[in-house]
KEFI-490651 format. One record per residue (C-alpha): residue in one letter; x, y, z. Coordinates in steps of 0.05 Angstrom, whole numbers, plus 5000, padded with zeros to 4 digits. Example, Ala and Ser with C-alpha at 12.3 -4.5 7.8 and 13.67 -1.06 7.14 Angstrom:
<sites>
A524649105156;S527349795143;
</sites>
This chain:
<sites>
X655197164751;X661096624743;X665796674692;X662396064657;X655696314653;X657996994628;X661596614572;X654896294560;X651496874547;X655397134500;X655796494470;X648196444460;X648397244448;X652897134383;X647696544373;X642196964365;X644897274299;X643996654272;X637496594305;X635097224283;X637597254211;X635596574188;X630296384147;X628595764116;X626595634046;X622494964086;X616695384123;X610295224123;X605395484074;X598495394112;X595295994117;X593896404197;X599896094222;X605196624235;X610496334184;X610296964146;X612997394219;X620397534224;X624996994249;X626297364308;X619497424333;X617996714330;X625296564365;X624597084416;X617496994445;X614396404447;X606496284460;X604596244534;X601195494505;X607295264472;X610394834511;X618495034488;X622894334492;X629794104477;X630993374453;X636193434404;X642193894398;X643494124333;X646094804298;X640294864247;X633094394228;X633293874162;X625993754156;X624392984164;X619192744194;X620791964173;X618991474230;X621590914198;X628691124199;X632890974250;X631591424312;X636091994330;X635492164248;X628592504235;X625993084283;X623392874364;X618192724374;X617192394298;X616891574326;X612891814380;X608392434386;X607792534318;X606791764299;X604691284354;X606590554368;X601390014393;X604190044470;X608390304511;X613590024559;X612690424629;X620190284658;X618090564728;X611990154725;X614589534692;X608289484646;X606289574573;X600790024573;X595490024513;X595390544469;X593490504396;X592689714414;X588789604471;X590988794491;X595188324465;X594987494464;X600087034465;X597886264430;X599385714478;X605385464440;X608186314434;X607986284354;X602286754347;X601287394379;X594787734375;X593288504378;X586888844387;X587189494367;X582990094393;X576790304359;X575291024336;X581991194318;X583991674255;X589891994219;X589592774232;X587292774160;X581092534177;X581891784148;X581291174195;X587190814225;X585690004218;X588589354235;X590689394144;X595289964170;X599089584227;X600089054167;X602789484117;X607589774166;X611289114183;X610588954105;X615189604087;X620389374135;X620088654105;X621189034046;X627089514064;X631489104104;X635189804121;X628690034169;X627789274200;X632789644260;X629689104310;X629888574263;X623588374272;X624087984202;X628787414238;X622987174282;X616487454245;X613886914185;X607087374171;X602787944198;X595387954175;X589888404190;X584487984206;X579088544210;X579589324224;X581989214298;X585688504295;X592588374266;X595487784277;X602787624284;X605686934254;X612186804278;X617486304252;X618786104320;X616986214395;X619286884407;X616987204482;X621687874482;X618788064407;X612788354440;X616489014460;X619889044380;X612288924366;X609189394397;X613989924389;X614490014322;X610990684299;X605590504252;X605190954189;X598891004147;X597590544085;X593591064044;X599591574040;X605391124048;X603490653989;X606691063938;X612491203969;X617991033924;X623890903977;X621190994047;X628590974077;X631291674041;X622991994043;X623992544095;X615492464095;X615593334101;X608793414117;X606192824157;X599392414158;X599592074238;X595991894295;X600392244351;X597992864388;X602493364355;X602193174271;X601393904252;X607094264225;X605695024240;X612895384230;X619195054203;X624995474197;X633395344204;X633795564286;X626695344304;X619794824282;X614394824315;X608794234318;X601694324331;X595093894360;X592393334316;X585393614305;X583992864307;X586892664363;X583791924397;X585292164468;X578492584486;X580693354505;X588793174497;X593293404490;X592394124533;X598694314499;X597594724448;X604194644404;X610994464425;X617294894408;X623394684387;X629295324375;X636194964345;X641394944403;X648294664375;X649994384442;X649794284512;X652194934535;X647595374485;X641194924513;X644194994588;X643295754584;X636395774546;X634095304607;X637395734658;X634196364629;X627696114630;X626696044553;X625495184564;X619594844594;X622694174589;X629093884571;X633393264580;X640493494585;X646193464623;X647294024665;X652794194713;X651494364784;X643994274773;X642094504856;X646395144845;X645495374773;X638395194762;X633894964817;X637295484865;X635396024812;X628095984827;X626695424869;X618895504872;X619095294794;X625395024775;X625394294776;X629593584753;X629192904773;X634792384740;X633591624761;X638891224734;X634390794697;X636991074630;X640790714583;X647790524600;X653091044565;X658990644534;X664990694500;X664490274440;X671089954403;X670289634336;X671688904352;X672288814276;X678789124272;X685088954312;X686488934363;X679989124378;X678288254368;X682188054420;X677788054486;X684988174522;X685088874490;X678289104499;X679188884578;X685189204586;X682689854560;X677289814605;X681389784668;X685590354645;X679890844655;X678891164715;X670591174718;X670991414796;X674692114763;X669692134706;X663892074753;X666592594790;X669193034742;X665492934676;X658492774718;X657893234782;X657192614815;X649892404784;X651291784769;X656491224798;X661190744761;X658090154720;X659389424750;X661588924682;X654788724677;X653689434644;X646189394667;X642290004692;X638790084753;X632389864709;X634689204709;X636489164782;X631288484793;X635388144738;X642688204761;X646087704774;X652087844835;X656887224814;X657287614746;X658588264778;X662987874824;X666687584766;X667888164730;X673288614760;X674988974685;X670389544707;X675789754762;X681490154752;X687189734746;X692790054711;X697789514728;X693688894700;X692389394635;X699689344615;X700088584633;X694488374588;X696588894530;X703188604539;X700187864534;X696488074471;X703688144448;X702688964436;X709289254456;X711889854464;X715090364423;X720190784444;X716791314456;X712690904496;X706890764454;X705090134434;X704589784361;X700589294334;X701588634288;X702889084237;X708089474271;X703190114274;X702490544328;X695890514374;X693991164356;X686191294358;X682091804353;X675591734406;X669391974372;X663892414412;X658192984394;X661093584391;X657994014456;X655393484497;X660593654542;X659393174599;X661792634548;X666893034519;X669893224581;X669792454599;X673392364536;X677792814550;X679492384610;X678891654585;X684491874529;X688992134600;X688291484623;X690190994551;X696791384550;X698591094613;X697090394586;X701790624517;X695390784465;X694991424443;X688091634439;X685192364420;X679292704431;X675092754363;X668393244363;X663393074309;X657093434299;X651292884321;X649592674254;X656692474224;X657492234288;X651491774299;X652791584212;X659091334235;X657390924294;X651290614255;X656190504199;X661990074245;X666690724211;X670190774273;X674990554316;X673390814387;X666691144400;X662991444452;X654791074455;X649790864485;X645390214500;X638290044485;X634090174534;X627889554536;X624389164585;X629688534596;X636388464600;X634587954543;X633688584488;X639388934522;X644988384510;X641288144444;X643888894421;X651488774448;X651488054425;X646987714389;X647387564316;X641287764284;X643088524307;X649988424259;X650988844203;X656988904157;X660889484168;X657689994124;X652089754130;X646890134180;X646089844246;X641090134291;X643689604347;X650289214360;X654889844343;X660789404373;X658488934319;X660388324352;X656787624354;X656987024403;X653886384376;X653486264453;X649586854466;X645486584409;X643386044448;X641486374510;X638086804483;X633786294437;X632385884509;X629686614538;X625386664473;X621486084489;X619486164563;X614886574589;X616286334666;X619986894715;X624886454744;X627286144669;X628386844646;X632187034711;X636386414704;X637686474631;X639587214633;X643987214697;X648386654640;X648087304583;X650487684648;X655887214652;X658087084575;X658287924577;X663787964628;X668087344609;X668187664530;X667088484548;X664588674485;X664289324488;X665789744544;X661789994594;X662090724639;X656790874681;X649190844677;X646991354654;X642591754684;X634691944661;X636092684646;X629993174657;X629193784678;X622494244681;X619794924696;X612795004720;X611895784714;X607795594649;X606094864650;X604594274705;X602893564711;X610493344703;X613092674726;X617892724789;X619992274848;X613892404889;X609492304824;X612491774785;X608291604737;X613191524685;X620991764673;X621792574665;X626292474613;X624692674533;X630792284510;X626691524522;X622491424469;X616291164462;X615791284534;X615292114532;X609691954499;X606691914570;X608392704587;X605492994513;X598092784528;X599092974608;X603093624613;X597094284623;X598894914610;X598995354679;
</sites>
């Protein structure tokens, strides 16, 4: 056993004391569940029919199943697994798959979208699901702007239930790309939510939903378990009896659980995976990392000086050695990004002219220093540059504790930035406070990710559009760089009114060029779509030979495809 793995074992044994001793006051009180059994038994002995998953990495669980709050805040898979969307976009197939809705239709002027819902769907408490629930959900978003993360009410005028299975969305302007924002919205039951006083803070501890897993069988600090929906609308599905979620504070603990066979499915960064995972059990241990995930990004807060200066943003980017990050931090699983920031999911949209124009994602320390000089950021006697306020350029780079690949990447970035006179330090935070700071714009520099959606329109709307912009201190699910461009708005609006692919591609190319010119954020590399699985107890996972969907649990709502297809062995 390598020294690293030995230390991981020691670490997990230390964690084991917490797992075996912790007990939550929020346990399910339902009869005939193992809630009264010792926590050690539930943490150490998963049932053969319980799929053990890691997607979130937190030291302990908070019981929250609110599907309307920011993604990453409620427990996985609340937004797509407990609750469900109307349709699911399949990235690998490039198509929308019917889910709670069977079909959609645009009016000739693209200002009205009509969705036909699937008949016979029930909520998990047996009440019928209907178009009224869909209309109600969107009215909640309208009333509580903090929940409207996709800014759908920036283009919606009204939502009406025409009958039990027909919902009509009337738009204030033609907005073809709005389809994904509408159909990916998790739907909540009106009969359970109409009396909720504050949906923004509501924890929804005992969910009533349409998804495949709705029953909270166990909920403790260190482990929770979700059972099958007794009224699920897909006959015979899910084949899995329950989902089980042990708590792991970081990659190292989660990876050790994967290596020792506790986990059935994970979406984690695993160093040297062929040697440490696959080689341990080549028959059952598998992974698939296509570069169709979101782009891993270094966000600089453009509301603050000197990050509001494009020269500074480009200089920071040119100081970063992405080749070293990919080799050392990412074990060669990806490649440096080009200046369009697009992943392989958008290869068909990529503009070669924009790629050629964007040299600022390539390492060039001399040019980075020249740009910082040009921006008036002079070096002090200690070599650290100072801003207009005479304060040294000294910043923390926020990153999640335990995300070992990102932490190592930030360590490299901090070393790189010192070469151009910026004193950067690694600041690790638990996920929740890190994510809150990122969403509220309460940071100088932070690691982060971009959205995963069907077209570059969606990608750039999130990074440059005024409609996703929020003031500092207000939660923003998108536009964490807090950059907005009227020129981008004009291009985005031109994209919105056309359904002609050739015209859309032309506009997408212009958006790429605008991004290259402005460098609103600093992309690092296309994120591998992390996915590992074991076939010792379950089968039916997607892989490169059967790519029916992404393997990763990190891409919602697409992981719904796996939740209904994976079966006990």
